[in-house]
C-alpha positions as CSV (number, residue, x, y, z in Angstrom):
1,M,94.2,21.6,-115.4
2,A,94.1,19.8,-111.5
3,Y,95.7,23.4,-109.7
4,K,92.9,25.2,-111.2
5,E,90.3,23.2,-110.9
6,T,91.7,23.2,-106.5
7,H,91.9,26.2,-106.7
8,N,88.7,27.0,-107.8
9,R,87.5,25.8,-105.8
10,F,89.5,26.8,-102.5
11,T,88.2,30.0,-103.8
12,D,84.1,29.0,-103.5
13,W,84.6,28.1,-100.2
14,W,86.6,30.7,-99.2
15,M,84.0,32.6,-100.3
16,K,81.6,31.3,-98.2
17,V,83.5,31.8,-95.5
18,V,84.3,35.6,-96.2
19,I,79.7,35.6,-96.6
20,W,79.1,33.5,-93.2
21,R,81.8,36.1,-91.3
22,E,79.4,39.8,-92.7
23,H,76.6,38.1,-92.0
24,H,77.5,36.3,-88.2
25,I,80.0,38.2,-86.8
26,K,80.2,42.4,-86.0
27,E,83.0,44.0,-88.0
28,R,83.9,45.9,-84.8
29,T,84.3,42.4,-82.9
30,F,86.2,40.8,-86.1
31,V,88.2,43.4,-86.3
32,V,89.4,42.8,-83.2
33,F,90.3,39.4,-83.7
34,L,92.2,39.9,-87.2
35,A,94.4,42.7,-84.9
36,L,95.5,39.8,-82.9
37,V,96.2,37.5,-85.4
38,V,98.3,40.0,-86.8
39,G,100.1,41.0,-83.9
40,I,101.5,38.0,-83.6
41,F,102.2,36.8,-87.4
42,G,104.1,40.2,-87.4
43,G,106.1,39.6,-84.1
44,F,107.2,36.2,-86.2
45,A,108.5,38.3,-89.0
46,A,109.9,40.4,-86.6
47,Q,111.8,37.4,-84.4
48,L,113.1,35.8,-88.3
49,L,114.3,39.4,-89.9
50,K,116.7,39.9,-85.9
51,F,117.3,35.9,-87.1
52,I,118.2,36.6,-90.4
53,I,120.1,40.1,-89.6
54,S,122.7,38.4,-86.7
55,S,123.0,34.7,-88.1
56,I,123.9,36.5,-91.7
57,A,126.2,38.7,-90.0
58,G,127.7,36.7,-87.1
59,W,128.7,34.3,-89.9
60,L,130.7,36.8,-91.6
61,T,132.2,38.8,-89.3
62,S,132.9,36.7,-86.2
63,H,136.8,35.7,-86.5
64,F,137.1,39.8,-87.2
65,S,140.2,41.2,-84.9
66,T,139.8,43.2,-82.6
67,T,143.3,44.8,-81.7
68,G,143.7,45.7,-85.9
69,A,142.2,46.9,-88.9
70,N,139.8,44.1,-90.8
71,Y,139.4,44.7,-94.9
72,L,136.6,42.7,-95.2
73,Y,135.1,45.6,-94.0
74,L,135.4,47.2,-97.9
75,V,133.7,43.6,-99.6
76,Y,131.3,42.7,-97.3
77,P,129.0,45.6,-98.0
78,V,129.4,45.9,-101.2
79,V,128.2,42.5,-102.0
80,G,125.5,42.5,-99.9
81,I,124.0,45.4,-101.8
82,V,125.1,43.6,-105.5
83,L,122.7,41.0,-103.9
84,T,120.0,42.9,-102.3
85,V,120.1,44.6,-106.3
86,L,119.7,41.1,-107.8
87,F,116.9,39.5,-105.6
88,V,114.3,42.6,-106.1
89,K,115.6,43.3,-109.7
90,Y,114.7,39.2,-110.5
91,V,112.4,38.2,-107.7
92,V,110.6,41.0,-106.1
93,K,110.4,43.4,-109.5
94,D,109.6,46.7,-107.7
95,N,110.7,49.4,-106.1
96,I,110.2,48.2,-102.0
97,S,112.6,51.0,-100.9
98,H,111.6,53.9,-98.5
99,G,109.0,50.7,-96.2
100,V,107.6,53.5,-94.1
101,T,106.9,56.2,-97.2
102,K,105.3,53.3,-98.5
103,V,102.4,52.8,-96.0
104,L,101.7,56.4,-95.5
105,Y,101.2,56.1,-99.5
106,A,99.7,52.9,-99.3
107,I,97.2,54.4,-96.4
108,S,96.9,58.3,-98.3
109,R,96.7,57.3,-102.1
110,N,95.7,53.7,-101.7
111,K,93.4,52.4,-100.3
112,S,95.5,50.7,-97.4
113,R,96.2,48.4,-100.2
114,L,99.8,46.9,-100.2
115,K,100.6,44.4,-102.2
116,K,101.4,40.1,-101.2
117,K,104.5,39.9,-102.4
118,N,105.7,43.5,-99.9
119,M,104.8,40.8,-97.1
120,Y,108.1,38.6,-97.8
121,A,110.1,41.0,-99.9
122,S,111.9,43.4,-97.6
123,L,112.0,41.1,-95.1
124,V,114.7,39.4,-96.8
125,A,116.2,42.1,-98.9
126,S,116.8,44.1,-95.7
127,G,118.0,40.4,-93.4
128,I,120.6,40.8,-96.7
129,T,121.1,44.1,-96.6
130,I,121.8,44.7,-93.3
131,G,123.5,41.4,-92.3
132,F,126.5,42.6,-95.0
133,G,126.7,46.0,-93.4
134,G,124.8,48.4,-94.6
135,S,124.6,51.0,-92.6
136,V,119.9,51.0,-92.3
137,G,118.1,50.1,-89.8
138,A,115.0,46.5,-89.5
139,E,112.8,49.0,-88.6
140,G,111.4,50.4,-91.6
141,P,111.2,46.9,-93.1
142,I,109.3,45.3,-90.4
143,V,106.9,48.4,-91.0
144,Y,106.6,47.7,-94.2
145,T,106.5,44.5,-93.5
146,G,103.8,44.3,-90.8
147,A,101.4,47.1,-92.9
148,A,101.8,44.5,-95.9
149,I,100.5,41.3,-93.2
150,G,97.8,44.0,-92.3
151,S,96.4,44.9,-95.3
152,N,96.6,42.1,-96.7
153,I,94.7,39.7,-94.5
154,G,91.6,42.7,-94.3
155,Q,91.8,42.2,-98.3
156,A,91.0,38.6,-97.9
157,F,88.1,39.5,-95.8
158,R,86.8,42.0,-98.1
159,L,87.7,44.7,-95.6
160,S,87.0,48.1,-96.1
161,P,90.2,50.7,-96.7
162,K,89.2,52.4,-93.7
163,V,89.1,49.0,-92.3
164,L,92.4,48.7,-94.1
165,M,93.9,51.5,-92.6
166,V,93.3,50.1,-89.2
167,L,95.1,47.4,-89.7
168,V,98.0,48.6,-92.2
169,G,98.3,50.6,-88.6
170,C,98.3,47.4,-86.2
171,G,100.6,45.5,-88.4
172,A,103.5,48.1,-88.1
173,A,102.8,48.9,-84.5
174,A,103.2,44.3,-84.1
175,G,106.5,44.9,-86.5
176,I,108.3,47.9,-84.3
177,A,106.8,46.4,-81.0
178,G,108.3,42.7,-81.7
179,I,111.3,43.5,-82.6
180,F,112.0,45.8,-79.9
181,R,109.8,44.3,-77.3
182,A,108.3,47.4,-76.9
183,P,104.5,47.1,-77.1
184,I,103.8,50.7,-76.6
185,A,105.7,52.5,-78.7
186,G,104.3,50.4,-81.5
187,M,101.4,51.8,-80.9
188,L,102.8,55.2,-80.6
189,F,104.8,55.0,-84.6
190,T,100.9,54.7,-85.7
191,L,99.1,57.1,-84.1
192,E,102.8,59.5,-84.6
193,V,104.3,58.6,-88.0
194,L,101.5,56.8,-89.8
195,M,99.3,59.5,-88.1
196,I,96.4,56.7,-87.6
197,D,93.7,59.0,-85.4
198,L,92.8,57.4,-81.7
199,T,89.5,56.6,-81.8
200,G,87.4,54.4,-80.3
201,V,87.5,52.1,-83.4
202,T,91.6,52.3,-83.4
203,V,92.9,52.1,-79.6
204,M,91.7,48.7,-79.3
205,P,93.1,46.8,-82.3
206,L,96.0,48.5,-81.9
207,L,96.5,47.6,-78.0
208,V,96.0,44.3,-78.7
209,S,98.0,44.1,-81.9
210,S,100.9,45.5,-80.5
211,I,100.8,43.3,-77.2
212,A,100.3,40.1,-79.2
213,G,103.5,40.6,-80.9
214,A,105.5,42.4,-78.1
215,T,104.4,38.6,-76.6
216,V,105.7,36.7,-79.0
217,A,109.2,38.7,-79.3
218,Y,109.4,37.8,-75.3
219,V,108.4,34.5,-76.0
220,L,111.1,34.0,-78.4
221,E,114.0,36.3,-76.6
222,G,113.0,36.2,-73.1
223,Y,111.4,38.6,-71.1
224,S,114.5,41.2,-70.8
225,S,115.2,44.3,-72.5
226,E,116.7,45.0,-75.7
227,F,119.7,47.7,-74.5
228,F,121.5,46.9,-71.7
229,F,120.8,49.2,-69.3
230,S,121.6,49.2,-65.4
231,Q,120.9,53.5,-63.8
232,S,123.7,52.5,-61.3
233,E,123.6,57.0,-61.3
234,P,120.9,58.6,-60.4
235,F,119.6,61.8,-62.1
236,L,120.0,65.2,-59.8
237,T,118.0,68.3,-60.0
238,S,121.4,70.1,-61.3
239,R,121.5,68.3,-64.3
240,I,117.8,69.3,-65.4
241,P,120.1,72.5,-67.7
242,W,122.2,70.4,-69.8
243,A,119.3,67.7,-70.3
244,I,118.3,71.1,-71.9
245,V,121.2,71.8,-73.8
246,L,120.8,68.2,-74.9
247,G,117.6,68.1,-76.0
248,V,118.9,71.5,-78.5
249,I,121.6,69.7,-79.9
250,C,119.5,66.3,-80.9
251,G,117.3,68.8,-82.7
252,L,120.8,70.3,-84.6
253,V,122.5,67.0,-85.0
254,S,118.2,65.5,-86.4
255,F,118.4,68.4,-89.1
256,Y,121.6,67.6,-90.1
257,F,121.1,64.1,-90.6
258,T,117.8,64.7,-92.1
259,K,119.4,67.3,-94.5
260,V,122.7,64.8,-95.6
261,M,120.3,62.5,-96.1
262,F,117.6,63.8,-98.5
263,M,121.2,66.0,-100.0
264,M,122.2,62.0,-100.4
265,E,118.7,60.7,-101.9
266,T,119.1,63.8,-104.5
267,I,123.2,62.9,-105.3
268,F,121.7,59.5,-106.3
269,G,118.7,60.0,-107.8
270,R,120.4,61.8,-111.0
271,I,122.7,59.3,-110.9
272,G,121.1,56.9,-114.1
273,R,122.3,53.2,-114.2
274,Q,122.0,50.8,-111.0
275,I,125.7,49.7,-111.6
276,D,127.0,53.0,-111.1
277,K,124.2,53.3,-108.0
278,I,126.5,50.4,-106.8
279,I,129.7,51.3,-107.9
280,A,129.2,54.9,-106.4
281,G,126.9,53.7,-102.8
282,G,129.8,50.7,-102.4
283,V,133.1,52.7,-102.6
284,V,131.4,55.1,-99.4
285,I,129.4,52.3,-97.9
286,A,132.3,49.7,-97.5
287,G,135.7,53.3,-97.0
288,L,133.0,54.4,-93.3
289,V,133.1,51.2,-92.7
290,F,136.3,50.3,-92.4
291,I,137.4,53.5,-91.0
292,F,134.5,53.5,-88.5
293,P,133.7,49.9,-88.0
294,P,131.1,51.0,-85.4
295,L,129.0,52.1,-88.8
296,Y,128.7,48.3,-90.0
297,G,125.1,47.6,-89.8
298,E,122.3,48.7,-87.8
299,G,125.2,49.3,-84.1
300,Y,124.0,47.8,-81.9
301,G,126.5,47.1,-80.9
302,A,128.5,49.9,-80.4
303,I,124.9,51.2,-78.6
304,N,125.1,48.7,-75.9
305,N,129.6,49.6,-75.1
306,L,128.3,52.7,-74.7
307,L,125.5,52.1,-72.0
308,E,128.0,49.6,-70.3
309,G,130.5,51.8,-70.1
310,N,132.8,49.9,-72.6
311,V,134.1,53.4,-74.5
312,S,137.9,52.5,-75.6
313,A,135.6,49.3,-77.6
314,V,134.1,51.9,-80.1
315,V,137.9,51.9,-81.8
316,D,138.1,48.0,-82.1
317,G,139.0,46.4,-85.3
318,T,140.3,50.2,-86.7
319,I,143.5,51.1,-87.9
320,F,143.3,53.2,-84.7
321,Y,142.8,50.7,-82.2
322,V,146.5,51.8,-80.6
323,D,144.6,55.2,-79.5
324,R,142.1,54.1,-77.4
325,A,143.5,55.2,-74.0
326,N,143.8,58.5,-76.5
327,V,140.6,60.5,-74.6
328,W,140.1,62.8,-77.3
329,F,141.0,60.9,-80.3
330,I,137.9,59.0,-79.2
331,A,135.8,62.4,-78.7
332,L,136.6,62.8,-82.5
333,F,136.6,59.9,-83.6
334,I,133.3,59.5,-82.0
335,A,132.2,62.4,-83.6
336,S,133.5,61.8,-87.0
337,I,130.6,58.7,-86.9
338,I,128.2,61.4,-85.7
339,L,128.7,63.0,-89.3
340,M,128.9,60.3,-91.3
341,K,126.1,57.7,-90.3
342,A,124.4,59.6,-92.6
343,F,126.4,59.5,-95.5
344,A,126.5,55.7,-94.8
345,T,123.0,55.5,-94.5
346,S,122.0,57.0,-97.5
347,A,124.3,55.5,-99.7
348,T,123.8,52.0,-98.8
349,N,120.0,52.8,-99.6
350,G,121.1,54.8,-102.8
351,A,123.4,52.2,-104.2
352,G,120.2,49.1,-103.5
353,G,120.4,48.2,-100.3
354,V,117.2,48.2,-98.7
355,G,116.9,49.3,-95.2
356,G,115.0,51.9,-92.9
357,T,116.6,55.1,-91.0
358,F,114.7,54.5,-87.7
359,A,117.9,52.3,-86.4
360,P,120.1,54.7,-87.7
361,S,118.7,57.7,-85.9
362,L,119.2,55.6,-82.2
363,F,122.8,54.9,-82.8
364,V,123.2,59.0,-83.7
365,G,121.3,59.5,-80.7
366,A,122.8,57.7,-78.6
367,L,126.9,58.6,-80.2
368,T,125.4,62.4,-79.6
369,G,124.1,62.1,-75.8
370,F,127.3,60.3,-74.5
371,L,129.7,62.3,-76.1
372,F,128.1,65.0,-75.3
373,A,128.8,64.0,-71.5
374,Y,131.5,62.5,-72.4
375,I,133.4,66.7,-73.2
376,L,131.7,68.3,-70.5
377,N,133.6,65.2,-67.8
378,N,136.7,66.0,-69.4
379,L,136.9,69.7,-69.5
380,D,137.8,70.1,-66.1
381,L,134.9,71.9,-65.5
382,G,134.3,70.8,-62.1
383,I,130.9,68.7,-64.4
384,E,129.9,65.1,-64.3
385,L,127.5,63.9,-66.0
386,S,126.6,60.0,-66.1
387,Q,127.7,59.1,-69.6
388,K,125.5,56.0,-69.7
389,N,122.2,58.0,-68.9
390,F,123.2,60.8,-71.6
391,T,123.3,58.2,-74.0
392,L,120.0,56.9,-73.7
393,M,118.9,60.6,-73.4
394,G,120.4,61.3,-76.4
395,M,118.6,57.9,-78.5
396,A,115.1,59.5,-77.4
397,G,116.8,62.8,-78.9
398,V,117.6,62.9,-82.6
399,M,114.7,59.9,-82.9
400,S,112.0,63.0,-81.6
401,G,113.7,65.6,-84.0
402,V,114.2,62.9,-87.4
403,M,111.2,61.2,-87.1
404,H,108.9,64.3,-85.6
405,A,107.2,61.5,-82.8
406,P,108.4,62.6,-79.1
407,L,105.6,60.1,-77.8
408,M,107.3,57.2,-79.3
409,A,111.2,58.3,-79.1
410,I,110.3,58.6,-75.0
411,F,108.3,55.2,-74.5
412,L,110.8,53.4,-77.4
413,T,113.8,53.9,-75.3
414,A,112.0,53.8,-71.4
415,E,111.0,50.1,-73.0
416,M,113.9,48.8,-74.6
417,T,116.4,49.7,-72.2
418,G,114.6,49.4,-68.9
419,G,115.4,53.0,-68.7
420,Y,111.8,54.1,-67.0
421,N,114.1,56.8,-64.1
422,L,114.7,58.3,-66.6
423,F,111.7,59.5,-68.0
424,L,112.0,63.7,-66.3
425,P,115.2,63.5,-69.1
426,L,114.1,62.0,-71.3
427,L,111.2,63.8,-71.7
428,I,113.0,67.2,-71.7
429,V,115.0,65.7,-74.3
430,S,112.3,64.4,-76.3
431,T,110.3,67.8,-76.4
432,L,113.0,69.8,-76.6
433,A,114.5,68.2,-79.7
434,Y,110.9,68.1,-81.2
435,I,110.9,71.9,-81.0
436,T,114.0,72.6,-81.9
437,I,113.7,70.9,-85.4
438,Q,110.7,71.8,-86.6
439,L,111.4,75.8,-86.3
440,F,113.5,74.0,-89.7
441,L,111.7,71.5,-91.3
442,P,107.6,70.8,-90.4
443,Y,108.1,67.3,-91.9
444,S,109.6,64.4,-91.1
445,I,111.9,61.9,-92.9
446,Y,108.9,59.9,-94.3
447,T,106.4,62.2,-94.4
448,M,108.7,65.4,-96.0
449,R,108.3,62.9,-99.8
450,L,104.5,62.9,-99.3
451,A,104.7,66.0,-98.1
452,K,105.6,67.9,-100.9
453,A,103.5,65.9,-103.7
454,G,100.4,66.5,-101.8
455,D,99.9,62.7,-100.6
456,L,100.7,63.1,-96.8
457,L,97.8,62.4,-94.7
458,T,97.6,64.3,-91.6
459,H,95.4,64.2,-88.2
460,Q,93.8,67.4,-89.5
461,K,90.3,66.3,-90.8
462,D,90.3,68.7,-93.5
463,K,93.7,68.4,-95.1
464,A,93.0,64.7,-94.7
465,V,89.7,64.6,-96.6
466,L,91.0,66.1,-100.1
467,T,94.2,63.9,-99.5
468,L,92.0,61.0,-99.4
469,M,89.9,62.7,-102.5
470,K,91.3,61.8,-106.2
471,I,91.0,64.4,-109.3
472,D,90.1,61.7,-112.4
473,K,87.3,60.1,-110.1
474,L,85.7,64.4,-109.8
475,I,86.4,65.2,-113.8
476,E,83.3,65.7,-116.3
477,T,83.8,64.7,-119.5
478,E,80.3,65.2,-121.1
479,F,81.2,68.8,-122.1
480,K,81.2,69.2,-126.0
481,T,84.6,70.3,-127.1
482,V,84.8,73.4,-130.1
483,R,87.9,73.9,-132.2
484,P,89.3,77.7,-133.2
485,E,88.1,77.6,-136.7
486,M,84.7,77.0,-136.1
487,N,82.2,79.2,-137.8
488,L,79.5,81.1,-135.6
489,K,77.2,78.6,-136.6
490,E,79.0,75.5,-136.5
491,M,79.2,76.1,-132.5
492,V,75.2,77.3,-132.7
493,D,74.9,73.6,-134.0
494,V,76.8,72.3,-131.2
495,I,75.1,74.4,-128.6
496,S,71.5,73.0,-129.6
497,V,72.7,69.3,-128.5
498,S,74.4,70.3,-125.5
499,T,73.5,70.1,-122.3
500,R,75.7,72.2,-120.7
501,N,76.5,76.4,-121.2
502,L,80.7,75.6,-121.1
503,F,82.8,74.6,-123.8
504,P,85.6,73.9,-124.0
505,V,88.1,75.1,-127.9
506,V,90.5,72.5,-128.2
507,D,92.4,72.2,-131.2
508,S,93.4,69.2,-134.0
509,E,96.0,67.4,-131.4
510,G,93.6,68.2,-127.9
511,Y,95.0,70.8,-126.4
512,L,92.8,73.1,-124.7
513,K,93.2,77.0,-125.8
514,G,90.4,78.6,-124.4
515,V,87.0,77.9,-123.5
516,V,83.1,79.2,-124.8
517,Q,80.2,80.5,-121.9
518,L,77.1,80.3,-123.2
519,D,76.5,83.5,-121.6
520,D,79.2,85.5,-123.9
521,I,77.7,84.6,-126.8
522,R,73.4,84.4,-125.9
523,N,73.6,88.2,-127.7
524,I,75.2,87.2,-131.1
525,M,74.3,83.1,-131.6
526,F,70.7,84.1,-133.8
527,R,72.3,86.2,-135.7
528,T,72.3,84.2,-138.6
529,D,74.0,87.6,-140.9
530,L,77.4,86.5,-138.7
531,Y,76.7,83.1,-139.0
532,K,79.8,82.2,-141.2
533,K,81.9,85.6,-140.3
534,M,82.3,85.3,-137.0
535,H,85.2,82.0,-135.9
536,V,85.2,80.6,-132.5
537,S,88.7,82.3,-132.6
538,R,86.9,85.8,-132.1
539,F,84.8,85.1,-129.0
540,M,87.0,82.6,-127.4
541,T,88.3,83.5,-123.8
542,A,90.8,82.3,-121.7
543,A,90.6,80.3,-118.5
544,P,90.3,81.3,-115.4
545,A,93.3,78.6,-114.4
546,M,94.0,75.4,-115.7
547,I,94.0,72.2,-113.2
548,D,96.5,69.3,-114.1
549,I,95.7,66.2,-113.5
550,N,98.3,65.2,-111.6
551,E,97.4,68.1,-109.3
552,S,96.7,67.5,-105.1
553,M,93.3,67.9,-104.4
554,D,94.7,70.7,-101.5
555,K,95.7,72.2,-104.4
556,V,93.2,71.9,-106.8
557,M,90.4,74.3,-104.0
558,H,93.2,76.5,-103.5
559,T,93.1,77.4,-107.5
560,F,89.3,77.9,-107.6
561,D,89.6,80.1,-104.2
562,K,91.4,81.9,-106.1
563,T,89.8,82.5,-109.4
564,N,86.2,82.3,-107.5
565,A,85.5,80.3,-110.6
566,W,82.6,77.2,-110.5
567,N,84.4,74.8,-113.3
568,L,87.9,74.8,-114.3
569,P,89.2,72.7,-117.1
570,V,91.6,69.4,-116.3
571,V,94.2,69.0,-118.2
572,D,96.8,66.3,-119.1
573,K,100.4,68.0,-120.2
574,G,97.8,70.7,-122.1
575,K,95.6,68.6,-123.0
576,Y,92.0,69.0,-122.5
577,V,90.8,65.8,-120.2
578,G,87.6,67.5,-119.1
579,F,85.9,69.7,-115.9
580,V,86.3,69.7,-112.5
581,S,83.2,71.3,-110.4
582,K,82.9,73.2,-107.1
583,S,79.9,71.5,-106.5
584,K,81.1,67.8,-107.2
585,I,84.4,68.7,-105.6
586,F,81.9,69.9,-102.2
587,N,79.7,66.5,-102.4
588,S,82.6,64.2,-102.5
589,Y,83.8,66.4,-100.3
590,R,80.8,65.7,-97.9
591,Q,80.6,61.4,-98.8
592,V,84.2,61.3,-98.0
593,L,84.1,63.3,-94.8
594,K,81.2,61.4,-93.5
595,H,83.2,58.0,-94.0
596,F,85.9,59.9,-92.4
597,L,84.3,60.2,-89.2
598,D,82.2,57.4,-89.1
599,D,83.2,55.4,-86.0
């Protein structure tokens, strides 16, 4: 009882604060202030996640041998997945996988509202998954966490969905900026991946939150880059043709990575029981991590080794340690890791682990760029490429292709390594990788699921507005229904009390059988001699088309254009729900467009 009274008093006090703010602080000014708060919390959340991962991984692997196999690699990832599944099932009690996709869905379909539990759920679950060796990244979960922080802070102040969208972007930007110490990349992530438009309303909050998240990281970790990189060899213009080739290769590798991820996701989706998913995914990830230890966790240790020129370290802790001096074995080993990373990542998530594809794309890109230069340097072709430089370029290339975010990939790679002197080759590789994968896949690994369902909010205003509209809000239900067995007299009685000139025909179970239009029976409706003889089943007609209640508005408009109809029936698994009219869609469209474009 005391708790309830305290809660009620707090609620009353808080509402007074909210009302005072609405009357005394302009919304734009307040949003910038909230962006700062969201950025600080997002930065701390990123640092906490990194601490959880490094602590668990350090505790589990600090005693591992570098000169031979470590059989605990067969155990740790499975234990991590099991612990994550138990945490999600009994504590979170919600699906928190595919964090970035969930954020995109919230923006498109849920008015940018995310649950309170999302502020901690992904952080804890991914920390366990990655710390125990799950071959996924922490960036997707921190985006989900940061976005949830922004959404819930905005909801607490009763802000509109339009403003919530900005705060969701601020939280995501702060998470990326905080985990990579890359403020520009954090902002670009929201523009390219979350597809939030850069306008007068969004630019300042996004900048403030990104800077705040990165500042928290710099204060706690020091003013240094995420990866150690010292450019000892300049990039020569004679290497530009090789950068072009690498860009195309990175695009093809991105295509392979994305296709394997979705293939494995489909396979795991067909497995019914969770225990079977754990067994199947556990066997895959444990086996791959044991054979290829660089697949353990995020794989940032392997990236640092390559950037430092410590090539042979990639076989440390494996059964292949004795082959560390064999150039072509090293090349084959790295190529195998590139091919297997997508399987390891998808198996981790498919089994029930929680993690993203952000770090895996960086990892695959680094190995791809390194392997490209490494092979050319050892073919006695008289070519001498900087393996460190091409490692960096590969990171930008594959990330650009997988995420369809070339600008973010360029700035993120430069910011987290300090490799600003490689801006030209980073631009070349990132752009060509993006162009290459666009030939095969128009959507990124994050947006493909939503695009297929028609739930993707894009920079194209027309499609974005249609995405924000929901068909269940447009359905008109005041139409009088009739039955096929009703006679003309009964039909006329229904017409006499109806305000519409269109009548859906349904059977006893509510399934739509056709429609009756008033104009079609106007010539017989007053012929009393036909009242008993003529039945609805004789003069009803088929609807031009039927709209399923779950269809996207983009598809609904396509149906209207194809049929030239003005009203179309809406059904739910064949059962009549109501009608949707073109005029009501247009009215709603104008309202949403005005709201959408209002700065």
